[in-house]
C-alpha positions in Angstrom: 17.1 -3.9 35.9 14.8 -4.7 33.0 12.0 -7.1 33.7 12.0 -9.4 30.5 8.8 -11.0 31.2 7.0 -7.8 31.5 8.4 -6.6 28.5 8.0 -9.6 26.1 4.6 -9.1 27.3 4.5 -5.5 26.2 5.7 -6.9 22.3 3.0 -9.3 22.5 0.1 -6.8 23.4 1.5 -4.5 20.5 1.6 -7.5 18.0 -2.1 -8.6 18.3 -3.5 -5.1 17.6 -1.6 -4.8 14.1 -3.3 -3.1 10.8 -4.7 -5.6 8.9 -3.6 -4.3 5.0 -6.7 -4.7 2.5 -4.9 -7.2 -0.2 -6.8 -8.1 -3.6 -6.1 -10.8 -6.2 -5.5 -9.6 -9.6 -7.7 -11.6 -10.8 -10.6 -11.2 -8.7 -10.6 -7.3 -9.4 -12.3 -5.3 -12.4 -9.4 -3.0 -12.6 -12.0 -0.4 -13.8 -13.1 0.6 -10.6 -9.9 1.3 -9.3 -7.3 4.4 -9.3 -3.9 2.5 -10.0 -1.2 3.7 -7.6 1.9 1.9 -8.4 4.4 2.6 -5.6 7.7 2.0 -7.3 10.8 3.8 -8.4 10.5 6.2 -11.6 12.8 3.4 -13.3 11.0 0.2 -12.3 7.7 2.2 -13.2 9.3 3.9 -16.6 10.5 -0.1 -17.9 6.7 -1.5 -16.9 3.7 -0.6 -15.6 0.1 -1.7 -15.5 -1.9 0.9 -18.0 -3.7 4.6 -16.5 -1.1 3.8 -13.1 0.4 6.3 -11.9 3.8 6.7 -10.0 4.1 7.9 -7.2 7.0 6.4 -5.1 7.1 5.3 -1.7 9.1 7.7 0.0 7.5 10.4 -1.7 3.9 8.8 -0.7 3.0 11.2 2.3 3.8 14.5 0.1 2.3 14.1 -3.5 -0.8 11.3 -2.8 -3.3 14.2 -2.4 -1.9 16.4 -5.9 -2.9 13.4 -8.0 -5.5 11.4 -6.3 -7.5 14.2 -4.5 -11.0 12.1 -3.6 -10.1 10.2 -0.3 -13.6 7.9 -1.0 -12.1 6.7 -4.4 -11.1 2.6 -4.5 -7.5 2.8 -5.3 -5.2 -0.3 -5.8 -1.0 -0.2 -5.2 0.9 -1.9 -7.0 4.7 -2.5 -6.7 7.0 -5.3 -7.4 6.3 -7.8 -4.8 3.6 -6.0 -2.7 6.0 -5.2 -0.1 6.1 -1.5 -0.8 2.0 -1.3 -1.5 1.3 -3.0 1.8 3.4 0.1 3.5 2.1 2.7 1.1 -2.0 1.1 2.2 -0.9 2.4 5.7 0.5 5.5 4.9 -2.3 6.2 3.0 -4.6 5.1 5.7 -3.0 7.3 7.8 -4.3 10.4 5.9 -7.3 9.9 5.1 -7.6 7.5 2.3 -10.4 5.0 2.6 -10.7 2.6 0.0 -7.1 1.6 -0.4 -6.0 -1.6 -1.2 -2.5 -3.7 -1.9 -2.2 -5.8 -5.1 -1.5 -9.0 -3.4 2.2 -10.7 -4.6 2.8 -7.7 -6.3 3.2 -7.1 -10.2 5.7 -9.7 -10.1 2.7 -12.2 -9.3 0.3 -11.3 -12.2 
């Protein structure tokens, strides 16, 4: 028989240790200090993007980021349309060793 009280307690503990994603507001930063990584699809990127941005769609992040962003100590601003994919990308990038990775709060639609 499943002990639901114990299971619920374990879930609460797991949520407590959830990683904080570093987010920045567009108006609070100097874009020249960052490498800009756009994790939207190629079609979305072709429609509009920030000047100088590199496009690596989210599903390709683990495989392709190190080809384009070799210095894992550089500041990276990750953006997408609404901020959801960029948060996931920040987690992935941190897992593979990037240190100064920030999600654009609210995404490009918030600019």
